[in-house]
C-alpha positions in Angstrom: 2.1 121.9 -85.9 2.8 118.8 -83.8 0.8 118.0 -80.8 4.0 118.0 -78.7 4.6 121.6 -79.8 1.0 122.6 -78.9 1.5 120.9 -75.5 4.7 122.9 -75.0 3.0 126.2 -75.9 0.2 125.4 -73.5 2.7 124.6 -70.8 4.4 128.1 -71.4 1.0 129.8 -71.3 0.1 127.9 -68.1 3.4 129.0 -66.6 2.7 132.6 -67.6 -0.8 132.5 -66.2 0.5 131.0 -63.0 3.1 133.7 -62.6 0.4 136.4 -63.3 -1.8 134.8 -60.7 1.0 134.7 -58.2 1.8 138.3 -58.9 -1.8 139.3 -58.3 -1.9 137.3 -55.1 1.3 138.9 -54.0 -0.1 142.4 -54.7 -3.3 141.6 -52.8 -1.3 140.4 -49.9 1.0 143.3 -50.1 4.2 141.5 -50.4 7.0 143.9 -51.0 8.8 144.1 -54.3 11.9 142.6 -53.1 10.1 139.6 -51.6 8.1 139.3 -54.9 11.4 139.2 -56.6 12.7 136.5 -54.3 9.5 134.5 -54.6 9.7 134.8 -58.4 13.3 133.6 -58.3 12.2 130.6 -56.3 9.5 129.8 -58.8 12.0 130.3 -61.6 14.5 128.1 -60.0 12.0 125.5 -59.2 10.7 125.4 -62.8 14.2 125.5 -64.1 15.2 122.6 -61.9 12.2 120.6 -62.9 12.8 121.3 -66.5 16.5 120.5 -66.1 15.7 117.2 -64.4 13.3 116.4 -67.2 15.8 117.3 -69.8 18.5 115.2 -68.0 16.2 112.2 -67.8 15.4 112.5 -71.5 19.1 112.9 -72.2 19.7 109.7 -70.3 17.0 108.0 -72.2 18.6 109.0 -75.4 21.9 107.9 -74.2 20.5 104.5 -73.2 18.8 104.1 -76.5 22.1 104.8 -78.3 23.9 102.3 -76.0 21.2 99.7 -76.5 21.2 100.1 -80.2 25.0 99.7 -80.3 24.9 96.7 -78.1 22.1 95.1 -80.1 24.0 95.8 -83.3 27.1 94.3 -81.9 25.4 91.2 -80.6 23.4 90.8 -83.8 26.5 90.9 -85.8 28.1 88.1 -83.6 24.9 86.0 -83.7 24.6 86.3 -87.5 28.2 85.1 -87.8 27.6 82.2 -85.4 24.3 81.2 -87.0 25.7 81.8 -90.4 22.9 84.1 -91.3 22.9 87.4 -93.3 23.4 90.7 -91.3 20.4 92.6 -90.0 19.4 95.5 -92.3 18.1 98.8 -90.9 15.1 100.5 -92.3 15.7 104.0 -93.6 14.0 106.9 -91.6 13.6 104.9 -88.4 13.8 106.7 -85.1 16.1 105.7 -82.3 13.2 104.1 -80.4 12.0 102.2 -83.5 15.6 101.2 -84.3 16.3 100.0 -80.8 13.0 98.1 -80.7 13.6 96.4 -84.0 17.2 95.4 -83.1 16.1 94.2 -79.7 13.3 92.1 -81.3 15.7 90.7 -83.9 18.2 89.9 -81.2 15.7 88.0 -79.2 14.8 85.9 -82.3 18.5 85.2 -83.0 19.1 84.3 -79.4 16.1 81.8 -79.6 17.6 80.3 -82.8 20.9 79.9 -81.1 19.4 78.3 -78.0 17.4 75.8 -80.1 20.4 74.8 -82.2 22.6 74.4 -79.1 19.9 72.3 -77.4 19.5 70.1 -80.5 23.3 69.8 -80.8 23.4 68.7 -77.1 20.8 66.1 -77.7 22.5 64.8 -80.8 25.8 64.6 -79.0 24.2 62.6 -76.2 22.6 60.2 -78.7 25.8 59.8 -80.5 27.7 58.9 -77.4 25.0 56.3 -76.5 25.1 54.7 -79.9 28.9 54.7 -79.9 28.9 53.2 -76.5 26.7 50.3 -77.7 28.7 49.8 -80.8 32.1 50.4 -79.2 32.9 53.1 -81.7 34.3 56.7 -81.4 31.8 59.5 -81.3 31.8 62.1 -83.9 34.2 65.0 -83.1 32.0 68.2 -82.8 32.7 71.5 -81.1 30.1 71.7 -78.4 30.6 75.5 -77.8 30.1 76.5 -81.4 26.7 77.2 -82.8 26.1 74.6 -85.5 24.6 75.7 -88.8 21.4 74.3 -90.2 23.4 72.2 -92.7 25.7 70.8 -90.0 22.7 69.9 -87.9 21.1 68.2 -90.9 24.2 66.2 -91.6 24.6 65.3 -88.0 21.0 64.0 -87.9 21.6 62.0 -91.0 24.7 60.5 -89.5 22.9 59.5 -86.3 20.1 58.1 -88.4 22.5 55.9 -90.3 24.2 55.0 -87.0 20.9 54.0 -85.5 20.1 51.9 -88.5 23.5 50.2 -88.3 22.9 49.6 -84.6 19.5 48.0 -85.3 21.0 45.9 -88.1 23.8 44.7 -85.9 21.4 44.0 -83.1 19.1 41.9 -85.4 22.2 40.1 -86.7 23.4 39.5 -83.2 20.0 38.1 -82.2 19.9 35.8 -85.2 23.5 34.6 -84.8 22.9 34.1 -81.1 19.8 32.0 -81.8 21.8 29.9 -84.3 24.7 29.5 -81.8 22.4 28.4 -79.1 20.8 25.8 -81.5 24.2 24.5 -82.5 25.4 24.3 -79.0 22.3 22.4 -78.0 22.8 20.0 -80.9 26.5 19.6 -80.1 25.7 19.4 -76.3 28.4 21.9 -75.7 28.2 24.5 -72.9 29.8 28.0 -73.3 33.4 27.8 -72.5 35.1 31.3 -73.0 34.0 34.6 -71.5 32.9 35.7 -75.0 30.7 32.7 -75.4 29.2 33.4 -72.0 28.5 37.0 -72.9 26.8 35.8 -76.1 24.6 33.3 -74.1 23.7 36.0 -71.6 20.0 36.8 -71.5 20.5 40.6 -71.5 20.9 41.3 -75.2 21.3 45.0 -74.7 24.5 44.5 -72.6 26.3 42.9 -75.5 28.7 45.3 -77.4 27.7 45.4 -81.0 31.2 46.3 -82.3 32.5 45.1 -85.7 35.0 42.9 -83.9 32.3 41.3 -81.8 30.1 40.7 -84.8 33.0 39.2 -86.7 33.8 37.0 -83.6 30.2 35.9 -83.5 30.3 34.9 -87.2 33.5 33.0 -86.6 32.0 31.2 -83.6 29.0 30.4 -85.7 31.1 29.1 -88.6 33.1 26.9 -86.2 30.0 25.4 -84.7 28.6 24.9 -88.2 31.8 23.1 -89.1 31.6 20.9 -86.0 28.0 20.0 -86.7 28.7 19.4 -90.4 31.7 17.2 -89.4 29.5 15.3 -87.0 26.8 15.0 -89.6 29.4 13.8 -92.2 30.8 11.3 -89.8 27.3 10.0 -88.9 26.4 9.9 -92.6 29.5 7.8 -93.3 28.7 5.5 -90.4 25.1 5.2 -91.5 26.2 4.4 -95.1 28.6 1.7 -93.8 25.9 0.3 -91.5 23.3 0.1 -94.3 25.8 -1.7 -96.5 26.8 -4.0 -93.7 23.2 -4.7 -92.8 22.4 -5.6 -96.3 25.4 -7.8 -96.8 25.1 -9.5 -93.5 21.3 -9.8 -93.8 20.6 -8.3 -90.4 17.0 -9.0 -89.3 14.5 -6.2 -89.6 13.8 -6.2 -85.8 17.4 -5.2 -85.1 17.2 -2.4 -87.7 14.1 -1.0 -86.2 15.5 -1.1 -82.7 18.5 1.0 -84.0 16.3 3.4 -86.1 16.6 6.3 -83.5 20.3 6.6 -84.1 19.9 6.4 -87.9 17.8 9.7 -87.8 19.6 11.9 -85.2 23.2 13.1 -85.0 23.8 14.0 -81.4 26.8 12.8 -79.5 25.1 9.8 -78.1 23.9 8.9 -81.6 27.3 9.2 -83.1 28.8 7.0 -80.4 26.1 4.4 -81.0 26.8 4.5 -84.7 30.5 3.9 -84.0 29.7 1.0 -81.8 27.4 -0.5 -84.4 30.0 -0.2 -87.1 32.5 -1.9 -84.9 30.0 -4.7 -84.1 29.2 -5.2 -87.7 32.8 -5.3 -88.7 33.4 -8.0 -86.2 30.4 -9.9 -87.5 31.7 -9.3 -91.0 35.0 -11.0 -90.3 33.1 -13.9 -88.9 31.0 -14.2 -92.1 33.7 -13.1 -94.5 32.7 -15.5 -97.3 29.1 -14.4 -97.4 30.2 -10.8 -97.1 32.6 -11.1 -100.1 29.9 -12.7 -102.1 27.6 -9.8 -101.4 30.3 -7.4 -102.4 30.9 -9.3 -105.6 27.2 -9.1 -106.4 27.4 -5.3 -106.0 30.6 -5.1 -108.1 28.9 -7.1 -110.8 25.9 -4.7 -110.7 28.2 -1.7 -110.9 30.1 -3.2 -113.8 26.8 -3.5 -115.7 25.9 0.1 -114.8 29.3 1.4 -115.9 29.3 -0.7 -119.1 32.5 -2.6 -118.3 33.6 -5.0 -121.0 34.7 -8.6 -120.2 38.3 -7.6 -120.4 37.8 -4.8 -117.9 36.0 -7.2 -115.5 38.7 -9.9 -115.8 41.3 -7.2 -114.9 40.0 -7.4 -111.4 41.6 -10.8 -110.6 40.5 -11.0 -106.9 36.9 -11.4 -108.1 37.6 -15.0 -108.9 39.8 -15.7 -105.9 38.3 -18.3 -103.6 40.8 -17.8 -100.7 38.5 -15.7 -98.5 40.8 -13.6 -96.3 40.7 -10.1 -94.8 43.1 -8.9 -97.5 40.8 -10.2 -100.2 37.9 -8.4 -98.5 39.8 -5.2 -98.4 40.6 -5.5 -102.1 36.9 -5.9 -102.9 35.9 -3.0 -100.7 38.5 -0.8 -102.5 37.1 -1.9 -105.8 33.5 -1.3 -105.0 34.3 2.1 -103.5 36.1 3.1 -106.7 33.2 1.8 -108.8 30.7 3.7 -106.7 32.7 6.9 -107.0 33.1 6.4 -110.8 29.4 5.9 -111.2 28.4 8.8 -109.0 30.9 11.2 -110.7 29.7 10.3 -114.2 26.1 9.3 -113.5 24.8 11.6 -116.2 27.0 10.0 -118.8 26.1 6.5 -117.9 22.4 7.3 -117.7 22.7 8.9 -121.1 24.2 5.8 -122.6 21.5 3.7 -121.0 18.8 5.9 -122.4 20.4 5.6 -125.8 20.3 1.8 -125.5 16.6 1.9 -124.4 15.7 4.1 -127.3 17.7 1.9 -129.7 15.8 -1.2 -128.6 12.5 0.6 -129.0 13.7 1.8 -132.5 14.6 -1.8 -133.5 11.2 -3.0 -132.3 9.5 -0.4 -134.4 11.7 -1.3 -137.4 10.6 -4.9 -137.1 7.0 -3.9 -136.9 7.5 -1.8 -140.1 8.4 -5.0 -141.9 5.4 -7.0 -140.6 2.7 -7.2 -143.4 -0.1 -7.2 -140.7 0.8 -3.7 -139.8 -1.1 -2.5 -142.9 -4.4 -3.3 -141.3 -3.8 0.1 -139.6 -6.6 -0.3 -137.1 -6.9 2.8 -134.9 -4.3 4.7 -136.8 -1.4 2.6 -135.4 0.6 2.7 -138.6 0.8 6.5 -138.5 1.6 6.5 -134.8 4.4 4.0 -135.3 5.9 5.9 -138.2 5.8 9.1 -136.2 7.3 7.5 -133.1 10.0 5.8 -135.2 10.9 9.2 -136.8 11.1 10.9 -133.4 13.2 8.1 -132.0 15.6 8.4 -134.9 16.0 12.1 -134.2 16.3 11.5 -130.5 19.1 8.9 -131.1 21.0 11.4 -133.2 20.7 14.1 -130.6 21.7 11.8 -127.8 24.8 10.7 -129.8 26.0 14.3 -130.2 25.4 15.0 -126.5 27.2 11.8 -125.4 30.1 12.6 -127.7 30.7 15.8 -125.8 30.4 14.1 -122.5 32.8 11.3 -123.5 35.3 13.9 -124.6 35.1 15.5 -121.1 35.5 12.0 -119.6 38.6 11.3 -121.5 40.1 14.8 -120.6 39.3 14.3 -116.9 40.2 10.6 -116.5 43.0 10.4 -119.1 41.5 7.2 -120.6 39.0 6.3 -123.2 35.3 5.8 -122.3 34.3 2.3 -123.4 31.0 0.6 -123.8 31.3 -3.2 -123.9 35.0 -2.7 -124.8 34.4 -0.2 -127.6 34.5 3.6 -127.8 31.0 4.9 -127.6 30.8 6.1 -131.3 32.4 2.8 -132.4 29.8 1.0 -130.3 27.0 3.0 -132.0 28.4 2.3 -135.4 28.6 -1.4 -134.7 24.9 -1.4 -133.6 23.9 0.4 -136.8 26.0 -2.0 -138.8 24.4 -5.1 -137.1 21.0 -3.6 -137.7 21.7 -3.0 -141.4 23.1 -6.5 -141.8 20.0 -8.1 -140.2 17.8 -6.0 -142.5 19.7 -7.2 -145.5 19.5 -10.7 -144.3 15.8 -10.6 -143.7 15.3 -9.0 -147.1 17.3 -11.8 -148.8 15.3 -14.5 -146.9 12.0 -12.9 -148.0 13.2 -12.9 -151.6 14.4 -16.5 -151.4 11.1 -17.6 -149.8 9.1 -15.8 -152.5 11.1 -17.4 -155.3 11.2 -20.9 -153.8 8.2 -23.1 -154.8 6.1 -24.4 -152.0 5.6 -28.1 -151.2 2.1 -28.1 -152.6 3.3 -26.5 -155.8 5.9 -29.2 -156.2 3.4 -32.0 -155.6 0.9 -30.4 -158.0 3.5 -30.2 -160.8 4.4 -33.8 -160.2 0.7 -34.7 -160.5 0.3 -32.8 -163.7 3.3 -34.3 -165.4 2.6 -37.9 -164.4 1.1 -39.7 -167.4 -2.4 -41.1 -166.9 -4.4 -43.5 -168.9 -7.1 -41.6 -170.7 -9.8 -42.4 -173.2 -9.6 -41.0 -176.7 -11.6 -37.8 -177.3 -15.0 -38.3 -178.7 -18.4 -39.5 -177.6 -18.2 -41.8 -174.6 -19.5 -45.3 -174.9 -23.1 -45.4 -173.8 -22.5 -48.5 -171.9 -19.7 -47.0 -169.9 -21.7 -44.0 -168.9 -23.5 -44.4 -165.7 -26.0 -42.1 -164.1 -24.9 -40.4 -161.0 -26.9 -41.1 -158.0 -28.6 -38.3 -156.1 -26.1 -38.7 -153.2 -23.1 -37.8 -155.4 -20.8 -35.0 -154.2 -19.1 -32.9 -156.8 -16.3 -30.4 -156.2 -14.6 -27.7 -158.1 -11.1 -28.2 -159.3 -9.9 -27.4 -155.7 -11.8 -30.4 -154.2 -13.0 -33.8 -155.4 -16.4 -35.1 -156.4 -17.4 -38.6 -155.2 -19.9 -40.8 -157.2 -21.8 -43.9 -156.2 -19.2 -45.8 -158.1 -16.6 -45.0 -155.5 -14.5 -43.1 -158.0 -13.4 -39.6 -158.4 -14.1 -37.2 -161.2 -13.0 -33.8 -162.2 -15.2 -31.6 -164.4 -13.6 -29.3 -166.9 -14.9 -27.7 -170.1 -11.6 -27.6 -171.9 -8.5 -28.9 -170.0 -9.1 -31.9 -167.8 -7.1 -31.8 -164.6 -5.9 -35.0 -163.0 -7.4 -35.7 -159.5 -6.2 -37.8 -156.6 -8.8 -39.7 -154.8 -7.3 -39.8 -151.3 -4.4 -37.2 -151.4 -4.3 -33.6 -150.3 -6.6 -31.1 -151.8 -5.5 -30.1 -155.3 -5.2 -26.5 -156.2 -4.5 -24.7 -159.5 -0.9 -24.4 -160.5 0.6 -21.0 -159.9 -1.3 -19.9 -156.8 0.8 -18.3 -154.1 0.7 -19.3 -150.4 -1.1 -16.0 -149.7 -3.9 -17.0 -152.2 -4.1 -20.4 -150.5 -4.5 -18.6 -147.2 -7.3 -16.5 -148.7 -9.0 -19.7 -150.1 -8.8 -21.3 -146.7 -10.3 -18.2 -145.1 -13.1 -18.2 -147.7 -13.6 -21.9 -147.0 -14.0 -21.3 -143.2 -16.1 -18.2 -143.6 -18.4 -18.4 -146.6 -19.4 -22.1 -147.2 -21.5 -24.3 -145.0 -19.6 -27.2 -143.5 -16.3 -25.9 -144.7 -16.9 -26.6 -148.5 -14.8 -24.1 -150.5 -16.4 -22.3 -153.5 -14.5 -22.7 -156.7 -13.0 -19.8 -158.5 -12.8 -21.8 -161.8 -16.1 -23.0 -163.4 -17.0 -25.4 -166.1 -17.1 -24.0 -169.7 -15.3 -21.0 -168.5 -15.7 -20.4 -164.8 -18.3 -21.2 -162.2 -19.8 -18.2 -160.6 -17.7 -17.8 -157.4 -20.1 -15.1 -156.2 -22.9 -17.5 -155.3 -24.5 -16.3 -152.2 -25.5 -19.7 -150.7 -24.9 -23.4 -150.9 -28.1 -24.0 -152.9 -27.1 -21.5 -155.6 -23.6 -23.1 -155.7 -25.2 -26.6 -156.1 -27.5 -25.4 -158.9 -24.6 -23.9 -160.9 -22.5 -27.0 -160.3 -25.4 -29.3 -161.4 -25.9 -27.3 -164.6 -22.2 -27.4 -165.4 -22.2 -31.2 -164.8 -25.0 -31.8 -167.2 -23.4 -29.6 -169.8 -20.2 -31.7 -169.6 -22.2 -34.9 -169.9 -23.9 -33.5 -173.0 -20.6 -32.5 -174.6 -19.2 -35.9 -173.8 -16.2 -34.5 -172.0 -15.7 -36.7 -169.0 -12.4 -37.2 -167.3 -10.9 -40.5 -168.1 -9.6 -41.0 -164.7 -13.1 -41.9 -163.3 -12.9 -45.2 -161.5 -15.8 -47.5 -162.2 -16.8 -50.2 -159.8 
């Protein structure tokens, strides 16, 4: 049994006890029956009324609960639709009070969600309007009365985030462009003229509308100022180039140049005006010194002709170069020519430098080729021979590579200019072929000269042959007459077949074991027939190096050969004395000895 039922039973028992108590009281008092009945009716009516009131109140409570439940259900349904959320589900077996409480609680939560979304939407709309006001754009069209969904709020926040980033980007771009514009206006000494330029130069950066049109206008203004500055720089550069050329040609003193140096560095309006005035002044001075000026231009033209590899025919094509009638017209012709040459050189500087590099490498290659034919190179001290061969090989490869590269560049030249590229009046490849031909011709010529020199007898060989073939008066072979033989004094000097031996008789003798060689008393030193000039050089070096007083050791001895490996003069003298004695014993004495 429920507690409420127990309480109800107790209430009925209490009522019965009260009625019994009342009845006992009424009996003790002696209240008549009819009055007891009346009094019982009053109690009955009173209890009935109270119970009726209580029942009515509870009925009202039940009715209110039903109404509340229905209202909450209806509002929940609407909020779920607005918030795009699933409908509220009731729990099975819930009482009216529990149901009403749950729905009321859920309704409060839904109302809170709606309020939060609406407040966030309001804030986002305000921010959108502010950003659009700054950027002069149209705010996003959103129904402010409708409750946004979570996805819509997310998209809206993302949109405003992008809009904020765009605003920051435009602001940074505006600040940078404004800084550049101010700098250019200061350089150009130009104040803001239009209302837009004044708005740009305004100190309050937040007041400037960052619209796409304004940003585009800013960029246009900046580009215009850049063009103005670039044009001024270009004009100043042209003036400076003219001034430098005129200074050089007119030989302006260094003091005047230094006094004008400020205008040669800056490009403000006053500097440009000063440059214009200087050009005019120099032009006037140029006309006064037109002869000197034309001479300076001609020197530059000649230099450019060299740099551009002009042939003599191409140079002679410019007839005013040799005109001595110095007029303004002649000066103009020279200036046109030098400008054209400068442009030609600058436009094709890479090609000209390539040809010049080829020429330098060619000269170095020719120099190494000459060294390769020099016999002294075989001394090879410090590994120079290997280095030269390696360098010569690398140069030959470099020349070939350069020729291929220059062939491509000359083809481009001919396509662009519509004329042939000439080096000293020849096409480049023809010029290269001619250089190689000349080189080969010179090599063949040198080779022929070496062969002729090798086969041609030397002057000493000729004189020696003459001496050998000249008949001389000689004694018959056999023992010499004792009376004719004289002892040699201790002061006698004897030589090998390459030098003479003097006796105290004042004559000249030549010792030989088998074939007597004619000697000359006062002529040049006699050498053996058949020695080459190189052997003569070696003999001379041996004479200078190995013998005291310059006396040369003989390579041919008596009775065979004298020992040429004698280590000192004393050893050489002993061998020579021994050979002399042997010759005297054998009786073979040269018949050309002069006796006094």
